[in-house]
C-alpha positions as CSV (number, residue, x, y, z in Angstrom):
1,X,0.0,-0.2,-0.2
2,X,2.8,2.1,0.9
3,X,4.3,2.1,-3.0
4,X,1.2,2.8,-4.6
5,X,0.5,5.8,-2.3
6,X,3.9,7.4,-2.8
7,X,3.3,6.7,-6.7
8,X,-0.1,8.6,-6.3
9,X,1.2,11.4,-4.9
10,X,4.4,11.4,-7.0
11,X,2.0,11.1,-10.5
12,X,-0.8,13.4,-9.6
13,X,1.0,16.5,-10.6
14,X,1.4,14.8,-13.8
15,X,-2.2,14.3,-14.3
16,X,-1.7,10.2,-13.6
17,X,-4.4,8.4,-11.6
18,X,-2.8,5.5,-9.1
19,X,-5.6,3.5,-6.7
20,X,-4.6,1.0,-4.3
21,X,-7.6,-1.1,-4.1
22,X,-8.1,-3.3,-1.0
23,X,-10.3,-5.5,-2.5
24,X,-11.1,-7.8,0.7
25,X,-12.9,-11.5,0.2
26,X,-13.2,-11.8,-3.4
27,X,-15.0,-14.7,-4.8
28,X,-11.8,-16.1,-7.1
29,X,-11.4,-19.5,-8.8
30,X,-8.8,-20.3,-6.0
31,X,-11.4,-19.6,-3.3
32,X,-13.7,-22.2,-4.7
33,X,-11.0,-24.9,-4.9
34,X,-10.2,-24.2,-1.1
35,X,-14.0,-24.8,-0.8
36,X,-14.4,-21.4,1.0
37,X,-17.6,-19.8,0.9
38,X,-17.6,-17.6,-1.9
39,X,-21.4,-16.9,-1.4
40,X,-20.3,-14.1,1.2
41,X,-17.8,-12.6,-1.2
42,X,-17.8,-10.3,-4.0
43,X,-17.8,-11.1,-7.5
44,X,-14.3,-10.1,-9.3
45,X,-16.9,-8.2,-11.8
46,X,-18.1,-6.0,-8.8
47,X,-15.0,-5.5,-7.8
48,X,-13.4,-4.5,-11.1
49,X,-16.3,-1.9,-11.4
50,X,-15.9,-0.6,-8.2
51,X,-12.3,0.0,-8.5
52,X,-12.5,1.8,-11.9
53,X,-15.5,3.8,-10.9
54,X,-13.2,5.6,-8.2
55,X,-9.5,5.1,-9.7
56,X,-9.4,9.1,-9.0
57,X,-10.6,8.6,-5.6
58,X,-6.8,7.6,-4.7
59,X,-4.5,6.9,-2.7
60,X,-6.6,4.1,-1.3
61,X,-10.2,2.7,-1.9
62,X,-11.5,0.3,0.4
63,X,-14.1,-2.2,-1.3
64,X,-17.7,-1.5,0.1
65,X,-18.1,-5.6,1.3
66,X,-19.5,-5.6,4.8
67,X,-16.9,-5.2,7.0
68,X,-13.7,-4.7,4.7
69,X,-13.7,-0.9,5.6
70,X,-13.6,-1.6,9.2
71,X,-10.9,-4.1,9.0
72,X,-8.8,-1.7,6.9
73,X,-9.2,0.8,9.3
74,X,-7.7,-1.2,12.1
75,X,-4.7,-2.6,9.9
76,X,-3.9,1.0,8.7
77,X,-4.8,3.0,11.8
78,X,-4.2,6.3,10.1
79,X,-7.0,8.2,9.5
80,X,-7.2,11.0,6.3
81,X,-4.4,9.2,4.7
82,X,-4.5,11.0,1.4
83,X,-3.7,14.0,3.5
84,X,-1.3,12.6,5.1
85,X,0.6,10.9,2.2
86,X,0.7,14.5,0.5
87,X,2.0,16.3,3.3
88,X,5.0,13.6,3.4
89,X,5.3,13.6,-0.3
90,X,8.3,14.6,-1.9
91,X,8.3,16.8,-5.1
92,X,7.7,15.4,-8.8
93,X,11.0,14.2,-10.1
94,X,11.5,17.0,-12.3
95,X,11.0,19.4,-9.8
96,X,13.8,17.7,-7.7
97,X,16.0,17.4,-10.7
98,X,15.7,21.1,-11.4
99,X,16.6,22.0,-7.7
100,X,19.7,19.3,-8.0
101,X,20.9,21.4,-10.9
102,X,20.3,24.7,-9.3
103,X,22.4,23.3,-6.2
104,X,25.3,22.1,-8.5
105,X,25.6,25.5,-10.1
106,X,25.5,27.4,-7.0
107,X,28.2,25.3,-5.8
108,X,30.4,25.8,-8.7
109,X,30.2,29.9,-8.0
């Protein structure tokens, strides 16, 4: 999740959306093979649709499966995650490169 949050903050000024989709319990063939009760799970189509509908609502989107939001909040323990990530984000690389070039010019003087 941290990588997608960092990418979200770094890519936003470039107009690129990045989303960490917390899918929760999803009905997959692997779950069926393990005899898990997939009748309680979200369908892959629902997960994909909700993810695509919220791709611009990053950095993290938690599927609306009952209990999933509460479980994810307990695990992450950071409220207002988007604001927190923005506060600690580094400038976009182009801006960082310009600052480094300026620093080199100044050190030559």
